[in-house]
C-alpha positions as a printed Julia matrix, in Angstrom:
124×3 Matrix{Float64}:
   9.23   10.5     0.95
  10.83    7.18    0.01
   8.54    4.61   -1.85
   8.76    0.88   -1.35
   7.35   -2.13   -3.21
   6.19   -5.36   -1.86
   5.37   -8.6    -3.56
   2.63  -11.13   -2.81
   1.03  -14.07   -4.47
  -2.1   -12.98   -6.59
  -4.31  -14.98   -4.15
  -3.5   -12.45   -1.47
  -4.81   -9.55   -3.37
  -8.14   -9.39   -1.39
  -6.23   -9.51    1.85
  -3.96   -6.59    0.77
  -6.93   -4.56   -0.45
  -8.69   -4.9     2.92
  -5.59   -4.07    4.81
  -4.68   -0.65    2.75
  -8.3     0.38    2.77
  -9.25   -0.15    6.4
  -9.02    2.88    8.88
 -10.11    1.73   12.32
 -11.02    5.23   13.31
 -13.82    5.38   10.62
 -15.02    1.81   11.44
 -18.57    2.31   13.11
 -18.33   -1.1    14.92
 -15.43    0.11   17.05
 -17.11    1.56   20.32
 -15.82    4.89   21.86
 -14.4     3.09   24.8
 -12.3     0.97   22.52
 -10.82    4.05   20.66
  -8.41    4.59   23.78
  -7.08    0.98   23.47
  -6.73    1.68   19.78
  -4.87    4.99   20.25
  -2.22    3.14   22.5
  -1.5     0.18   20.02
   1.26    0.98   17.75
   0.59   -1.55   15.22
  -3.17   -0.74   15.14
  -2.07    2.92   14.26
  -0.17    1.8    11.14
  -2.97    2.82    8.83
  -2.14    2.43    5.15
  -5.58    4.08    3.99
  -3.75    7.36    5.11
  -0.64    6.89    3.01
  -0.11    6.84   -0.75
  -0.6     3.02   -1.5
  -1.72    1.12   -4.31
  -1.81   -2.48   -5.55
  -0.88   -3.43   -9.06
  -1.41   -6.76  -10.78
   1.89   -8.17  -12.21
   0.48   -8.59  -15.78
  -0.44   -4.93  -15.95
   3.26   -4.1   -15.16
   4.78   -6.62  -17.47
   5.96   -8.64  -14.53
   4.9   -11.96  -13.0
   1.35  -12.4   -13.77
   1.07  -14.65  -10.6
   1.92  -11.69   -8.21
   0.48   -8.42   -7.06
   2.88   -5.51   -6.27
   2.06   -3.13   -3.34
   3.44    0.34   -3.7
   3.68    2.44   -0.52
   5.0     5.97   -0.64
   5.46    7.12    3.03
   7.98    8.53    5.42
  10.64    6.12    6.95
   8.95    5.86   10.22
   5.76    4.6     8.66
   7.6     2.42    6.35
   9.4     0.48    9.19
   6.21   -0.1    11.07
   4.3    -1.05    7.88
   7.09   -3.79    7.02
   6.38   -5.38   10.34
   2.45   -5.26    9.85
   2.69   -6.43    6.49
   4.77   -9.55    7.28
   2.68  -10.38   10.33
  -0.66  -10.18    8.33
  -0.09  -11.07    4.64
   1.34  -14.72    4.26
   4.41  -14.72    1.85
   4.86  -10.85    1.23
   8.41   -9.84    0.64
  10.09   -6.56   -0.24
  10.81   -6.23   -3.97
  14.53   -6.47   -5.09
  15.84   -2.98   -6.14
  15.5    -3.53   -9.81
  11.79   -4.62   -9.58
  11.04   -1.85   -7.09
  12.28    0.75   -9.51
  10.42   -0.7   -12.25
   7.18   -0.43  -10.48
   7.95    2.8    -9.08
   8.71    4.43  -12.54
   5.51    2.69  -13.87
   3.46    4.27  -11.13
   5.05    7.65  -11.68
   4.45    7.48  -15.44
   0.7     6.64  -14.82
   0.38    9.52  -12.29
   2.02   12.0   -14.78
  -0.31   10.87  -17.42
  -3.3    11.28  -15.14
  -2.28   14.82  -14.24
  -1.77   15.71  -17.63
  -5.28   14.67  -18.57
  -6.65   16.31  -15.56
  -4.95   19.44  -16.63
  -6.25   19.23  -20.08
  -9.74   19.08  -18.86
  -9.57   22.0   -16.51
  -6.63   23.77  -18.35
């Protein structure tokens, strides 16, 4: 699955967190009759919480401290829809340039590798 990285102002971090953690099908406030409408809405079914997503602060990555970086690892179909949804809901978000994208992806891969190594050590 291809990964993508988006960049937004740090002031948008809370909006991004809400977006990537929300699953409308788990929202108790949505009534049963509204679920049918939800199922028919293509953009409502772009659910980041069901994908491999994470937000990293720029300073933690050695990048611009005034920015946050959204990592999304998902299939191409989801990525295309996610791109539209992000740009519609998060003001000023842009896809990272290839160099920055690779740096963020490599950093996250290294972090995951270390976490897996630590987990393996515990349960060896």
